[in-house]
C-alpha positions, 0 to 999 in steps of 0.5 A, a space after each residue: 178792753 176789747 168791749 171798750 175799743 167796740 163802744 169807743 170805736 161807735 161813739 167816735 164813728 157817731 160824733 163823726 157823722 153828727 159832725 158831717 150832719 152839722 156841718 153840711 146843714 150848717 153850709 146850707 144856710 146864708 148869713 142874714 142880718 137883719 138890720 133894724 129901719 127906724 119906724 116911728 111911732 111903732 106902737 101909736 103911743 105918741 098918738 099919730 105922730 110919724 103917720 099921716 091918715 087917709 079916710 077911714 083911719 084914726 090912731 087912739 088909745 096906742 091903736 091905729 084903727 080902720 073903720 072905713 072902705 079904703 084908705 091909707 095909713 103912711 109912715 114918714 120916709 124911713 130911707 127904704 133903698 130900691 133892689 132890697 128886701 125888708 121884713 114887716 112885722 106887725 099886728 092886726 087885732 079886733 077884726 070885725 067885718 068884711 075888711 083886709 090890710 096889705 102893707 106895702 112900699 111905693 105902688 108895686 111892693 106889695 105885702 099881703 092882703 090880711 083879714 084876721 086877727 094876728 101877728 104877721 111877718 112877711 118880707 117884700 122886696 123893693 122894686 128898682 126905680 121905686 124912688 125911697 117909697 113909704 110904708 103904708 097899710 091899705 084898708 079895705 072894708 065893705 059895711 061896718 068894719 074894724 080893724 086896728 094895726 100894732 107893733 109894726 117893726 121893718 127891718 132890712 135883709 142883709 146878706 143875700 139871702 131870706 132869713 131861715 124862720 125854723 129851727 133846725 137840730 143841733 148838737 148841743 152837747 158833743 158827748 154820745 152813748 153808745 146806744 144812741 148810736 145805732 
């Protein structure tokens, strides 16, 4: 019985320590809700519907493609709110030459310049006084360039914080083995 009591004490102690770590970890996270913003034709399957193209942009085959020197691809109004933070996700593909693209809402709410193939996710906070800016992608190139965009999504971030997009350890089982607790 004494041997069992010692093991039980270590198991209970480990359980309590595990719960304290789990509780402390959960306390560090802010509740964040992502609200979908209805981006028109985000995969360009309906051609240019919902989008305006400046020089250098074309929409075909489910992609918005930039082959110019400078120009923007602009969405229709999305109901973007001043002071709010938005997560913008998009995919860049077929990059060739010296070319960059950057998402932005109005003139002062800019995302990061991208120049490589990949799927990107970034957070843009809208400055006060922006007056419902539209989502745009600014393309800049030099020489013979190509860059395609696809899979665009926008989510409004609610809850007072940025989503933490990393996994953290969580105990999925309350069962512990005494030898694992030492």
